[in-house]
mmCIF file of the N, C-alpha and C atoms, coordinates in Angstrom:
data_MODEL
# 
_entry.id   MODEL 
# 
loop_
_atom_site.group_PDB 
_atom_site.id 
_atom_site.type_symbol 
_atom_site.label_atom_id 
_atom_site.label_alt_id 
_atom_site.label_comp_id 
_atom_site.label_asym_id 
_atom_site.label_entity_id 
_atom_site.label_seq_id 
_atom_site.pdbx_PDB_ins_code 
_atom_site.Cartn_x 
_atom_site.Cartn_y 
_atom_site.Cartn_z 
_atom_site.occupancy 
_atom_site.B_iso_or_equiv 
_atom_site.pdbx_formal_charge 
_atom_site.auth_seq_id 
_atom_site.auth_comp_id 
_atom_site.auth_asym_id 
_atom_site.auth_atom_id 
_atom_site.pdbx_PDB_model_num 
ATOM 1   N N  . UNK A 1 1  ? 76.472  100.532 128.674 1.00 0.00 ? 1  UNK A N  1 
ATOM 2   C CA . UNK A 1 1  ? 76.004  99.165  128.601 1.00 0.00 ? 1  UNK A CA 1 
ATOM 3   C C  . UNK A 1 1  ? 76.527  98.338  129.770 1.00 0.00 ? 1  UNK A C  1 
ATOM 4   N N  . UNK A 1 2  ? 77.647  98.763  130.334 1.00 0.00 ? 2  UNK A N  1 
ATOM 5   C CA . UNK A 1 2  ? 78.190  98.037  131.475 1.00 0.00 ? 2  UNK A CA 1 
ATOM 6   C C  . UNK A 1 2  ? 79.113  96.890  131.113 1.00 0.00 ? 2  UNK A C  1 
ATOM 7   N N  . UNK A 1 3  ? 79.646  96.876  129.905 1.00 0.00 ? 3  UNK A N  1 
ATOM 8   C CA . UNK A 1 3  ? 80.521  95.778  129.489 1.00 0.00 ? 3  UNK A CA 1 
ATOM 9   C C  . UNK A 1 3  ? 81.899  96.285  129.085 1.00 0.00 ? 3  UNK A C  1 
ATOM 10  N N  . UNK A 1 4  ? 82.399  97.268  129.788 1.00 0.00 ? 4  UNK A N  1 
ATOM 11  C CA . UNK A 1 4  ? 83.722  97.820  129.483 1.00 0.00 ? 4  UNK A CA 1 
ATOM 12  C C  . UNK A 1 4  ? 84.756  96.702  129.505 1.00 0.00 ? 4  UNK A C  1 
ATOM 13  N N  . UNK A 1 5  ? 85.597  96.675  128.499 1.00 0.00 ? 5  UNK A N  1 
ATOM 14  C CA . UNK A 1 5  ? 86.625  95.646  128.417 1.00 0.00 ? 5  UNK A CA 1 
ATOM 15  C C  . UNK A 1 5  ? 86.120  94.320  127.886 1.00 0.00 ? 5  UNK A C  1 
ATOM 16  N N  . UNK A 1 6  ? 84.857  94.262  127.493 1.00 0.00 ? 6  UNK A N  1 
ATOM 17  C CA . UNK A 1 6  ? 84.280  93.018  126.983 1.00 0.00 ? 6  UNK A CA 1 
ATOM 18  C C  . UNK A 1 6  ? 83.533  93.287  125.670 1.00 0.00 ? 6  UNK A C  1 
ATOM 19  N N  . UNK A 1 7  ? 84.272  93.667  124.626 1.00 0.00 ? 7  UNK A N  1 
ATOM 20  C CA . UNK A 1 7  ? 83.615  94.013  123.368 1.00 0.00 ? 7  UNK A CA 1 
ATOM 21  C C  . UNK A 1 7  ? 82.944  92.828  122.678 1.00 0.00 ? 7  UNK A C  1 
ATOM 22  N N  . UNK A 1 8  ? 83.237  91.622  123.115 1.00 0.00 ? 8  UNK A N  1 
ATOM 23  C CA . UNK A 1 8  ? 82.633  90.449  122.490 1.00 0.00 ? 8  UNK A CA 1 
ATOM 24  C C  . UNK A 1 8  ? 81.333  90.020  123.167 1.00 0.00 ? 8  UNK A C  1 
ATOM 25  N N  . UNK A 1 9  ? 80.900  90.765  124.174 1.00 0.00 ? 9  UNK A N  1 
ATOM 26  C CA . UNK A 1 9  ? 79.630  90.433  124.827 1.00 0.00 ? 9  UNK A CA 1 
ATOM 27  C C  . UNK A 1 9  ? 78.515  90.493  123.778 1.00 0.00 ? 9  UNK A C  1 
ATOM 28  N N  . UNK A 1 10 ? 77.574  89.563  123.817 1.00 0.00 ? 10 UNK A N  1 
ATOM 29  C CA . UNK A 1 10 ? 76.500  89.535  122.813 1.00 0.00 ? 10 UNK A CA 1 
ATOM 30  C C  . UNK A 1 10 ? 75.731  90.851  122.665 1.00 0.00 ? 10 UNK A C  1 
ATOM 31  N N  . UNK A 1 11 ? 75.485  91.551  123.750 1.00 0.00 ? 11 UNK A N  1 
ATOM 32  C CA . UNK A 1 11 ? 74.764  92.830  123.645 1.00 0.00 ? 11 UNK A CA 1 
ATOM 33  C C  . UNK A 1 11 ? 75.606  93.883  122.928 1.00 0.00 ? 11 UNK A C  1 
ATOM 34  N N  . UNK A 1 12 ? 76.894  93.884  123.203 1.00 0.00 ? 12 UNK A N  1 
ATOM 35  C CA . UNK A 1 12 ? 77.797  94.828  122.537 1.00 0.00 ? 12 UNK A CA 1 
ATOM 36  C C  . UNK A 1 12 ? 77.861  94.496  121.047 1.00 0.00 ? 12 UNK A C  1 
ATOM 37  N N  . UNK A 1 13 ? 78.006  93.219  120.733 1.00 0.00 ? 13 UNK A N  1 
ATOM 38  C CA . UNK A 1 13 ? 78.064  92.805  119.337 1.00 0.00 ? 13 UNK A CA 1 
ATOM 39  C C  . UNK A 1 13 ? 76.784  93.155  118.590 1.00 0.00 ? 13 UNK A C  1 
ATOM 40  N N  . UNK A 1 14 ? 75.648  92.952  119.234 1.00 0.00 ? 14 UNK A N  1 
ATOM 41  C CA . UNK A 1 14 ? 74.368  93.296  118.596 1.00 0.00 ? 14 UNK A CA 1 
ATOM 42  C C  . UNK A 1 14 ? 74.300  94.791  118.292 1.00 0.00 ? 14 UNK A C  1 
ATOM 43  N N  . UNK A 1 15 ? 74.773  95.611  119.219 1.00 0.00 ? 15 UNK A N  1 
ATOM 44  C CA . UNK A 1 15 ? 74.752  97.064  119.016 1.00 0.00 ? 15 UNK A CA 1 
ATOM 45  C C  . UNK A 1 15 ? 75.685  97.468  117.876 1.00 0.00 ? 15 UNK A C  1 
ATOM 46  N N  . UNK A 1 16 ? 76.859  96.860  117.816 1.00 0.00 ? 16 UNK A N  1 
ATOM 47  C CA . UNK A 1 16 ? 77.811  97.167  116.743 1.00 0.00 ? 16 UNK A CA 1 
ATOM 48  C C  . UNK A 1 16 ? 77.235  96.757  115.394 1.00 0.00 ? 16 UNK A C  1 
ATOM 49  N N  . UNK A 1 17 ? 76.688  95.552  115.333 1.00 0.00 ? 17 UNK A N  1 
ATOM 50  C CA . UNK A 1 17 ? 76.128  95.066  114.074 1.00 0.00 ? 17 UNK A CA 1 
ATOM 51  C C  . UNK A 1 17 ? 74.963  95.936  113.611 1.00 0.00 ? 17 UNK A C  1 
ATOM 52  N N  . UNK A 1 18 ? 74.110  96.320  114.538 1.00 0.00 ? 18 UNK A N  1 
ATOM 53  C CA . UNK A 1 18 ? 72.981  97.190  114.203 1.00 0.00 ? 18 UNK A CA 1 
ATOM 54  C C  . UNK A 1 18 ? 73.481  98.543  113.699 1.00 0.00 ? 18 UNK A C  1 
ATOM 55  N N  . UNK A 1 19 ? 74.511  99.067  114.343 1.00 0.00 ? 19 UNK A N  1 
ATOM 56  C CA . UNK A 1 19 ? 75.062  100.361 113.941 1.00 0.00 ? 19 UNK A CA 1 
ATOM 57  C C  . UNK A 1 19 ? 75.635  100.298 112.529 1.00 0.00 ? 19 UNK A C  1 
ATOM 58  N N  . UNK A 1 20 ? 76.359  99.228  112.214 1.00 0.00 ? 20 UNK A N  1 
ATOM 59  C CA . UNK A 1 20 ? 76.933  99.096  110.873 1.00 0.00 ? 20 UNK A CA 1 
ATOM 60  C C  . UNK A 1 20 ? 75.830  99.117  109.820 1.00 0.00 ? 20 UNK A C  1 
ATOM 61  N N  . UNK A 1 21 ? 74.781  98.350  110.061 1.00 0.00 ? 21 UNK A N  1 
ATOM 62  C CA . UNK A 1 21 ? 73.667  98.287  109.108 1.00 0.00 ? 21 UNK A CA 1 
ATOM 63  C C  . UNK A 1 21 ? 72.990  99.650  108.975 1.00 0.00 ? 21 UNK A C  1 
ATOM 64  N N  . UNK A 1 22 ? 72.725  100.306 110.086 1.00 0.00 ? 22 UNK A N  1 
ATOM 65  C CA . UNK A 1 22 ? 72.044  101.604 110.049 1.00 0.00 ? 22 UNK A CA 1 
ATOM 66  C C  . UNK A 1 22 ? 72.895  102.683 109.387 1.00 0.00 ? 22 UNK A C  1 
ATOM 67  N N  . UNK A 1 23 ? 74.177  102.654 109.638 1.00 0.00 ? 23 UNK A N  1 
ATOM 68  C CA . UNK A 1 23 ? 75.077  103.633 109.026 1.00 0.00 ? 23 UNK A CA 1 
ATOM 69  C C  . UNK A 1 23 ? 75.096  103.444 107.510 1.00 0.00 ? 23 UNK A C  1 
ATOM 70  N N  . UNK A 1 24 ? 75.163  102.194 107.053 1.00 0.00 ? 24 UNK A N  1 
ATOM 71  C CA . UNK A 1 24 ? 75.121  101.919 105.610 1.00 0.00 ? 24 UNK A CA 1 
ATOM 72  C C  . UNK A 1 24 ? 73.800  102.379 105.009 1.00 0.00 ? 24 UNK A C  1 
ATOM 73  N N  . UNK A 1 25 ? 72.699  102.089 105.715 1.00 0.00 ? 25 UNK A N  1 
ATOM 74  C CA . UNK A 1 25 ? 71.381  102.495 105.221 1.00 0.00 ? 25 UNK A CA 1 
ATOM 75  C C  . UNK A 1 25 ? 71.263  104.013 105.109 1.00 0.00 ? 25 UNK A C  1 
ATOM 76  N N  . UNK A 1 26 ? 72.011  104.729 105.937 1.00 0.00 ? 26 UNK A N  1 
ATOM 77  C CA . UNK A 1 26 ? 72.003  106.190 105.902 1.00 0.00 ? 26 UNK A CA 1 
ATOM 78  C C  . UNK A 1 26 ? 72.933  106.739 104.822 1.00 0.00 ? 26 UNK A C  1 
ATOM 79  N N  . UNK A 1 27 ? 73.591  105.842 104.090 1.00 0.00 ? 27 UNK A N  1 
ATOM 80  C CA . UNK A 1 27 ? 74.474  106.271 103.016 1.00 0.00 ? 27 UNK A CA 1 
ATOM 81  C C  . UNK A 1 27 ? 75.843  106.726 103.483 1.00 0.00 ? 27 UNK A C  1 
ATOM 82  N N  . UNK A 1 28 ? 76.198  106.372 104.685 1.00 0.00 ? 28 UNK A N  1 
ATOM 83  C CA . UNK A 1 28 ? 77.500  106.753 105.236 1.00 0.00 ? 28 UNK A CA 1 
ATOM 84  C C  . UNK A 1 28 ? 78.428  105.543 105.239 1.00 0.00 ? 28 UNK A C  1 
ATOM 85  N N  . UNK A 1 29 ? 79.685  105.769 105.596 1.00 0.00 ? 29 UNK A N  1 
ATOM 86  C CA . UNK A 1 29 ? 80.698  104.718 105.582 1.00 0.00 ? 29 UNK A CA 1 
ATOM 87  C C  . UNK A 1 29 ? 80.999  104.226 106.997 1.00 0.00 ? 29 UNK A C  1 
ATOM 88  N N  . UNK A 1 30 ? 80.453  103.086 107.380 1.00 0.00 ? 30 UNK A N  1 
ATOM 89  C CA . UNK A 1 30 ? 80.752  102.561 108.711 1.00 0.00 ? 30 UNK A CA 1 
ATOM 90  C C  . UNK A 1 30 ? 82.128  101.916 108.750 1.00 0.00 ? 30 UNK A C  1 
ATOM 91  N N  . UNK A 1 31 ? 82.770  102.027 109.885 1.00 0.00 ? 31 UNK A N  1 
ATOM 92  C CA . UNK A 1 31 ? 84.064  101.401 110.073 1.00 0.00 ? 31 UNK A CA 1 
ATOM 93  C C  . UNK A 1 31 ? 84.319  101.149 111.542 1.00 0.00 ? 31 UNK A C  1 
ATOM 94  N N  . UNK A 1 32 ? 85.333  100.354 111.819 1.00 0.00 ? 32 UNK A N  1 
ATOM 95  C CA . UNK A 1 32 ? 85.611  99.977  113.200 1.00 0.00 ? 32 UNK A CA 1 
ATOM 96  C C  . UNK A 1 32 ? 87.065  99.540  113.330 1.00 0.00 ? 32 UNK A C  1 
ATOM 97  N N  . UNK A 1 33 ? 87.596  99.645  114.527 1.00 0.00 ? 33 UNK A N  1 
ATOM 98  C CA . UNK A 1 33 ? 88.919  99.125  114.875 1.00 0.00 ? 33 UNK A CA 1 
ATOM 99  C C  . UNK A 1 33 ? 88.697  97.883  115.719 1.00 0.00 ? 33 UNK A C  1 
ATOM 100 N N  . UNK A 1 34 ? 89.187  96.741  115.248 1.00 0.00 ? 34 UNK A N  1 
ATOM 101 C CA . UNK A 1 34 ? 89.002  95.487  115.975 1.00 0.00 ? 34 UNK A CA 1 
ATOM 102 C C  . UNK A 1 34 ? 90.194  94.577  115.704 1.00 0.00 ? 34 UNK A C  1 
ATOM 103 N N  . UNK A 1 35 ? 90.756  93.994  116.738 1.00 0.00 ? 35 UNK A N  1 
ATOM 104 C CA . UNK A 1 35 ? 91.917  93.125  116.583 1.00 0.00 ? 35 UNK A CA 1 
ATOM 105 C C  . UNK A 1 35 ? 91.517  91.669  116.351 1.00 0.00 ? 35 UNK A C  1 
ATOM 106 N N  . UNK A 1 36 ? 90.257  91.342  116.538 1.00 0.00 ? 36 UNK A N  1 
ATOM 107 C CA . UNK A 1 36 ? 89.764  89.981  116.382 1.00 0.00 ? 36 UNK A CA 1 
ATOM 108 C C  . UNK A 1 36 ? 89.462  89.716  114.902 1.00 0.00 ? 36 UNK A C  1 
ATOM 109 N N  . UNK A 1 37 ? 90.182  88.763  114.309 1.00 0.00 ? 37 UNK A N  1 
ATOM 110 C CA . UNK A 1 37 ? 90.056  88.507  112.874 1.00 0.00 ? 37 UNK A CA 1 
ATOM 111 C C  . UNK A 1 37 ? 88.657  88.035  112.484 1.00 0.00 ? 37 UNK A C  1 
ATOM 112 N N  . UNK A 1 38 ? 88.059  87.166  113.274 1.00 0.00 ? 38 UNK A N  1 
ATOM 113 C CA . UNK A 1 38 ? 86.712  86.677  112.958 1.00 0.00 ? 38 UNK A CA 1 
ATOM 114 C C  . UNK A 1 38 ? 85.692  87.812  112.977 1.00 0.00 ? 38 UNK A C  1 
ATOM 115 N N  . UNK A 1 39 ? 85.784  88.673  113.986 1.00 0.00 ? 39 UNK A N  1 
ATOM 116 C CA . UNK A 1 39 ? 84.852  89.796  114.060 1.00 0.00 ? 39 UNK A CA 1 
ATOM 117 C C  . UNK A 1 39 ? 85.092  90.777  112.918 1.00 0.00 ? 39 UNK A C  1 
ATOM 118 N N  . UNK A 1 40 ? 86.349  90.988  112.565 1.00 0.00 ? 40 UNK A N  1 
ATOM 119 C CA . UNK A 1 40 ? 86.657  91.891  111.450 1.00 0.00 ? 40 UNK A CA 1 
ATOM 120 C C  . UNK A 1 40 ? 85.985  91.401  110.173 1.00 0.00 ? 40 UNK A C  1 
ATOM 121 N N  . UNK A 1 41 ? 86.080  90.107  109.916 1.00 0.00 ? 41 UNK A N  1 
ATOM 122 C CA . UNK A 1 41 ? 85.447  89.537  108.725 1.00 0.00 ? 41 UNK A CA 1 
ATOM 123 C C  . UNK A 1 41 ? 83.926  89.662  108.805 1.00 0.00 ? 41 UNK A C  1 
ATOM 124 N N  . UNK A 1 42 ? 83.371  89.443  109.984 1.00 0.00 ? 42 UNK A N  1 
ATOM 125 C CA . UNK A 1 42 ? 81.919  89.569  110.175 1.00 0.00 ? 42 UNK A CA 1 
ATOM 126 C C  . UNK A 1 42 ? 81.458  90.990  109.866 1.00 0.00 ? 42 UNK A C  1 
ATOM 127 N N  . UNK A 1 43 ? 82.195  91.983  110.368 1.00 0.00 ? 43 UNK A N  1 
ATOM 128 C CA . UNK A 1 43 ? 81.825  93.378  110.140 1.00 0.00 ? 43 UNK A CA 1 
ATOM 129 C C  . UNK A 1 43 ? 81.903  93.736  108.656 1.00 0.00 ? 43 UNK A C  1 
ATOM 130 N N  . UNK A 1 44 ? 82.896  93.209  107.968 1.00 0.00 ? 44 UNK A N  1 
ATOM 131 C CA . UNK A 1 44 ? 82.992  93.443  106.524 1.00 0.00 ? 44 UNK A CA 1 
ATOM 132 C C  . UNK A 1 44 ? 81.795  92.821  105.803 1.00 0.00 ? 44 UNK A C  1 
ATOM 133 N N  . UNK A 1 45 ? 81.414  91.619  106.233 1.00 0.00 ? 45 UNK A N  1 
ATOM 134 C CA . UNK A 1 45 ? 80.237  90.962  105.645 1.00 0.00 ? 45 UNK A CA 1 
ATOM 135 C C  . UNK A 1 45 ? 78.969  91.782  105.866 1.00 0.00 ? 45 UNK A C  1 
ATOM 136 N N  . UNK A 1 46 ? 78.883  92.452  107.015 1.00 0.00 ? 46 UNK A N  1 
ATOM 137 C CA . UNK A 1 46 ? 77.703  93.254  107.338 1.00 0.00 ? 46 UNK A CA 1 
ATOM 138 C C  . UNK A 1 46 ? 77.664  94.573  106.571 1.00 0.00 ? 46 UNK A C  1 
ATOM 139 N N  . UNK A 1 47 ? 78.807  94.944  105.984 1.00 0.00 ? 47 UNK A N  1 
ATOM 140 C CA . UNK A 1 47 ? 78.818  96.171  105.203 1.00 0.00 ? 47 UNK A CA 1 
ATOM 141 C C  . UNK A 1 47 ? 79.767  97.244  105.679 1.00 0.00 ? 47 UNK A C  1 
ATOM 142 N N  . UNK A 1 48 ? 80.584  96.951  106.681 1.00 0.00 ? 48 UNK A N  1 
ATOM 143 C CA . UNK A 1 48 ? 81.590  97.933  107.094 1.00 0.00 ? 48 UNK A CA 1 
ATOM 144 C C  . UNK A 1 48 ? 82.514  98.188  105.903 1.00 0.00 ? 48 UNK A C  1 
ATOM 145 N N  . UNK A 1 49 ? 82.815  99.446  105.654 1.00 0.00 ? 49 UNK A N  1 
ATOM 146 C CA . UNK A 1 49 ? 83.647  99.791  104.507 1.00 0.00 ? 49 UNK A CA 1 
ATOM 147 C C  . UNK A 1 49 ? 85.123  99.885  104.851 1.00 0.00 ? 49 UNK A C  1 
ATOM 148 N N  . UNK A 1 50 ? 85.426  100.036 106.121 1.00 0.00 ? 50 UNK A N  1 
ATOM 149 C CA . UNK A 1 50 ? 86.822  99.970  106.542 1.00 0.00 ? 50 UNK A CA 1 
ATOM 150 C C  . UNK A 1 50 ? 86.881  99.328  107.916 1.00 0.00 ? 50 UNK A C  1 
ATOM 151 N N  . UNK A 1 51 ? 87.833  98.419  108.062 1.00 0.00 ? 51 UNK A N  1 
ATOM 152 C CA . UNK A 1 51 ? 88.034  97.724  109.327 1.00 0.00 ? 51 UNK A CA 1 
ATOM 153 C C  . UNK A 1 51 ? 89.526  97.748  109.608 1.00 0.00 ? 51 UNK A C  1 
ATOM 154 N N  . UNK A 1 52 ? 89.918  98.474  110.627 1.00 0.00 ? 52 UNK A N  1 
ATOM 155 C CA . UNK A 1 52 ? 91.321  98.518  111.033 1.00 0.00 ? 52 UNK A CA 1 
ATOM 156 C C  . UNK A 1 52 ? 91.569  97.305  111.925 1.00 0.00 ? 52 UNK A C  1 
ATOM 157 N N  . UNK A 1 53 ? 92.521  96.485  111.546 1.00 0.00 ? 53 UNK A N  1 
ATOM 158 C CA . UNK A 1 53 ? 92.744  95.238  112.269 1.00 0.00 ? 53 UNK A CA 1 
ATOM 159 C C  . UNK A 1 53 ? 94.047  95.223  113.065 1.00 0.00 ? 53 UNK A C  1 
ATOM 160 N N  . UNK A 1 54 ? 94.711  96.335  113.139 1.00 0.00 ? 54 UNK A N  1 
ATOM 161 C CA . UNK A 1 54 ? 95.938  96.412  113.908 1.00 0.00 ? 54 UNK A CA 1 
ATOM 162 C C  . UNK A 1 54 ? 96.195  97.832  114.359 1.00 0.00 ? 54 UNK A C  1 
ATOM 163 N N  . UNK A 1 55 ? 96.938  97.949  115.430 1.00 0.00 ? 55 UNK A N  1 
ATOM 164 C CA . UNK A 1 55 ? 97.319  99.249  115.964 1.00 0.00 ? 55 UNK A CA 1 
ATOM 165 C C  . UNK A 1 55 ? 98.815  99.403  115.706 1.00 0.00 ? 55 UNK A C  1 
ATOM 166 N N  . UNK A 1 56 ? 99.219  100.528 115.137 1.00 0.00 ? 56 UNK A N  1 
ATOM 167 C CA . UNK A 1 56 ? 100.610 100.692 114.726 1.00 0.00 ? 56 UNK A CA 1 
ATOM 168 C C  . UNK A 1 56 ? 101.602 100.428 115.848 1.00 0.00 ? 56 UNK A C  1 
ATOM 169 N N  . UNK A 1 57 ? 101.329 100.920 117.039 1.00 0.00 ? 57 UNK A N  1 
ATOM 170 C CA . UNK A 1 57 ? 102.280 100.722 118.136 1.00 0.00 ? 57 UNK A CA 1 
ATOM 171 C C  . UNK A 1 57 ? 102.381 99.255  118.530 1.00 0.00 ? 57 UNK A C  1 
ATOM 172 N N  . UNK A 1 58 ? 101.275 98.539  118.501 1.00 0.00 ? 58 UNK A N  1 
ATOM 173 C CA . UNK A 1 58 ? 101.297 97.116  118.836 1.00 0.00 ? 58 UNK A CA 1 
ATOM 174 C C  . UNK A 1 58 ? 102.039 96.329  117.763 1.00 0.00 ? 58 UNK A C  1 
ATOM 175 N N  . UNK A 1 59 ? 101.775 96.636  116.504 1.00 0.00 ? 59 UNK A N  1 
ATOM 176 C CA . UNK A 1 59 ? 102.469 95.950  115.415 1.00 0.00 ? 59 UNK A CA 1 
ATOM 177 C C  . UNK A 1 59 ? 103.973 96.188  115.483 1.00 0.00 ? 59 UNK A C  1 
ATOM 178 N N  . UNK A 1 60 ? 104.375 97.415  115.745 1.00 0.00 ? 60 UNK A N  1 
ATOM 179 C CA . UNK A 1 60 ? 105.792 97.744  115.858 1.00 0.00 ? 60 UNK A CA 1 
ATOM 180 C C  . UNK A 1 60 ? 106.423 97.024  117.048 1.00 0.00 ? 60 UNK A C  1 
ATOM 181 N N  . UNK A 1 61 ? 105.735 97.003  118.174 1.00 0.00 ? 61 UNK A N  1 
ATOM 182 C CA . UNK A 1 61 ? 106.262 96.342  119.370 1.00 0.00 ? 61 UNK A CA 1 
ATOM 183 C C  . UNK A 1 61 ? 106.448 94.846  119.131 1.00 0.00 ? 61 UNK A C  1 
ATOM 184 N N  . UNK A 1 62 ? 105.456 94.181  118.500 1.00 0.00 ? 62 UNK A N  1 
ATOM 185 C CA . UNK A 1 62 ? 105.569 92.737  118.237 1.00 0.00 ? 62 UNK A CA 1 
ATOM 186 C C  . UNK A 1 62 ? 106.717 92.453  117.279 1.00 0.00 ? 62 UNK A C  1 
ATOM 187 N N  . UNK A 1 63 ? 106.894 93.291  116.269 1.00 0.00 ? 63 UNK A N  1 
ATOM 188 C CA . UNK A 1 63 ? 107.990 93.099  115.320 1.00 0.00 ? 63 UNK A CA 1 
ATOM 189 C C  . UNK A 1 63 ? 109.337 93.282  116.014 1.00 0.00 ? 63 UNK A C  1 
ATOM 190 N N  . UNK A 1 64 ? 109.446 94.271  116.890 1.00 0.00 ? 64 UNK A N  1 
ATOM 191 C CA . UNK A 1 64 ? 110.691 94.498  117.633 1.00 0.00 ? 64 UNK A CA 1 
ATOM 192 C C  . UNK A 1 64 ? 110.983 93.328  118.564 1.00 0.00 ? 64 UNK A C  1 
ATOM 193 N N  . UNK A 1 65 ? 109.960 92.803  119.214 1.00 0.00 ? 65 UNK A N  1 
ATOM 194 C CA . UNK A 1 65 ? 110.144 91.646  120.099 1.00 0.00 ? 65 UNK A CA 1 
ATOM 195 C C  . UNK A 1 65 ? 110.620 90.426  119.310 1.00 0.00 ? 65 UNK A C  1 
ATOM 196 N N  . UNK A 1 66 ? 110.042 90.206  118.135 1.00 0.00 ? 66 UNK A N  1 
ATOM 197 C CA . UNK A 1 66 ? 110.439 89.070  117.310 1.00 0.00 ? 66 UNK A CA 1 
ATOM 198 C C  . UNK A 1 66 ? 111.888 89.218  116.849 1.00 0.00 ? 66 UNK A C  1 
ATOM 199 N N  . UNK A 1 67 ? 112.266 90.417  116.458 1.00 0.00 ? 67 UNK A N  1 
ATOM 200 C CA . UNK A 1 67 ? 113.634 90.668  116.026 1.00 0.00 ? 67 UNK A CA 1 
ATOM 201 C C  . UNK A 1 67 ? 114.610 90.462  117.178 1.00 0.00 ? 67 UNK A C  1 
ATOM 202 N N  . UNK A 1 68 ? 114.282 90.978  118.335 1.00 0.00 ? 68 UNK A N  1 
ATOM 203 C CA . UNK A 1 68 ? 115.142 90.810  119.509 1.00 0.00 ? 68 UNK A CA 1 
ATOM 204 C C  . UNK A 1 68 ? 115.268 89.337  119.881 1.00 0.00 ? 68 UNK A C  1 
ATOM 205 N N  . UNK A 1 69 ? 114.192 88.582  119.751 1.00 0.00 ? 69 UNK A N  1 
ATOM 206 C CA . UNK A 1 69 ? 114.233 87.157  120.078 1.00 0.00 ? 69 UNK A CA 1 
ATOM 207 C C  . UNK A 1 69 ? 115.149 86.399  119.116 1.00 0.00 ? 69 UNK A C  1 
ATOM 208 N N  . UNK A 1 70 ? 115.135 86.792  117.839 1.00 0.00 ? 70 UNK A N  1 
ATOM 209 C CA . UNK A 1 70 ? 115.985 86.120  116.856 1.00 0.00 ? 70 UNK A CA 1 
ATOM 210 C C  . UNK A 1 70 ? 117.465 86.416  117.074 1.00 0.00 ? 70 UNK A C  1 
ATOM 211 N N  . UNK A 1 71 ? 117.785 87.614  117.515 1.00 0.00 ? 71 UNK A N  1 
ATOM 212 C CA . UNK A 1 71 ? 119.178 88.003  117.661 1.00 0.00 ? 71 UNK A CA 1 
ATOM 213 C C  . UNK A 1 71 ? 119.641 88.070  119.104 1.00 0.00 ? 71 UNK A C  1 
ATOM 214 N N  . UNK A 1 72 ? 118.739 88.007  120.041 1.00 0.00 ? 72 UNK A N  1 
ATOM 215 C CA . UNK A 1 72 ? 119.073 88.162  121.451 1.00 0.00 ? 72 UNK A CA 1 
ATOM 216 C C  . UNK A 1 72 ? 120.078 87.147  121.961 1.00 0.00 ? 72 UNK A C  1 
ATOM 217 N N  . UNK A 1 73 ? 119.965 85.910  121.531 1.00 0.00 ? 73 UNK A N  1 
ATOM 218 C CA . UNK A 1 73 ? 120.866 84.868  122.016 1.00 0.00 ? 73 UNK A CA 1 
ATOM 219 C C  . UNK A 1 73 ? 122.280 85.071  121.493 1.00 0.00 ? 73 UNK A C  1 
ATOM 220 N N  . UNK A 1 74 ? 122.422 85.743  120.358 1.00 0.00 ? 74 UNK A N  1 
ATOM 221 C CA . UNK A 1 74 ? 123.735 85.949  119.757 1.00 0.00 ? 74 UNK A CA 1 
ATOM 222 C C  . UNK A 1 74 ? 124.399 87.243  120.205 1.00 0.00 ? 74 UNK A C  1 
ATOM 223 N N  . UNK A 1 75 ? 123.613 88.135  120.738 1.00 0.00 ? 75 UNK A N  1 
ATOM 224 C CA . UNK A 1 75 ? 124.154 89.441  121.125 1.00 0.00 ? 75 UNK A CA 1 
ATOM 225 C C  . UNK A 1 75 ? 124.997 89.309  122.386 1.00 0.00 ? 75 UNK A C  1 
ATOM 226 N N  . UNK A 1 76 ? 126.042 90.102  122.438 1.00 0.00 ? 76 UNK A N  1 
ATOM 227 C CA . UNK A 1 76 ? 126.866 90.142  123.643 1.00 0.00 ? 76 UNK A CA 1 
ATOM 228 C C  . UNK A 1 76 ? 126.606 91.454  124.352 1.00 0.00 ? 76 UNK A C  1 
ATOM 229 N N  . UNK A 1 77 ? 126.666 91.399  125.637 1.00 0.00 ? 77 UNK A N  1 
ATOM 230 C CA . UNK A 1 77 ? 126.429 92.611  126.424 1.00 0.00 ? 77 UNK A CA 1 
ATOM 231 C C  . UNK A 1 77 ? 127.609 93.555  126.248 1.00 0.00 ? 77 UNK A C  1 
ATOM 232 N N  . UNK A 1 78 ? 127.312 94.767  125.861 1.00 0.00 ? 78 UNK A N  1 
ATOM 233 C CA . UNK A 1 78 ? 128.342 95.788  125.701 1.00 0.00 ? 78 UNK A CA 1 
ATOM 234 C C  . UNK A 1 78 ? 128.263 96.697  126.912 1.00 0.00 ? 78 UNK A C  1 
ATOM 235 N N  . UNK A 1 79 ? 129.383 96.830  127.595 1.00 0.00 ? 79 UNK A N  1 
ATOM 236 C CA . UNK A 1 79 ? 129.435 97.682  128.782 1.00 0.00 ? 79 UNK A CA 1 
ATOM 237 C C  . UNK A 1 79 ? 130.516 98.735  128.566 1.00 0.00 ? 79 UNK A C  1 
ATOM 238 N N  . UNK A 1 80 ? 130.130 99.810  127.926 1.00 0.00 ? 80 UNK A N  1 
ATOM 239 C CA . UNK A 1 80 ? 131.137 100.848 127.658 1.00 0.00 ? 80 UNK A CA 1 
ATOM 240 C C  . UNK A 1 80 ? 131.621 101.491 128.956 1.00 0.00 ? 80 UNK A C  1 
ATOM 241 N N  . UNK A 1 81 ? 132.902 101.880 128.937 1.00 0.00 ? 81 UNK A N  1 
ATOM 242 C CA . UNK A 1 81 ? 133.475 102.556 130.099 1.00 0.00 ? 81 UNK A CA 1 
ATOM 243 C C  . UNK A 1 81 ? 132.969 103.984 130.200 1.00 0.00 ? 81 UNK A C  1 
ATOM 244 N N  . UNK A 1 82 ? 132.690 104.580 129.059 1.00 0.00 ? 82 UNK A N  1 
ATOM 245 C CA . UNK A 1 82 ? 132.285 105.976 129.019 1.00 0.00 ? 82 UNK A CA 1 
ATOM 246 C C  . UNK A 1 82 ? 131.105 106.115 128.060 1.00 0.00 ? 82 UNK A C  1 
ATOM 247 N N  . UNK A 1 83 ? 130.188 106.983 128.413 1.00 0.00 ? 83 UNK A N  1 
ATOM 248 C CA . UNK A 1 83 ? 129.059 107.253 127.511 1.00 0.00 ? 83 UNK A CA 1 
ATOM 249 C C  . UNK A 1 83 ? 129.308 108.526 126.771 1.00 0.00 ? 83 UNK A C  1 
# 
């Protein structure tokens, strides 16, 4: 389609929406991975049976960053003489 990196392009969205409907009509279970909450809800409304809204590595990384931010200011640098 020529829209790599632009999943929200109207042509891409039309193709995804059409696919969800056709897959349901064929008696199969359509699903998709999408990080955009509005699009995830739209796909569920269209009949997607599963919508993955997060990637495990990204979720873990964000949680680790948040934890480090909460404790980072209190942590002291440890410089061991020997490893």
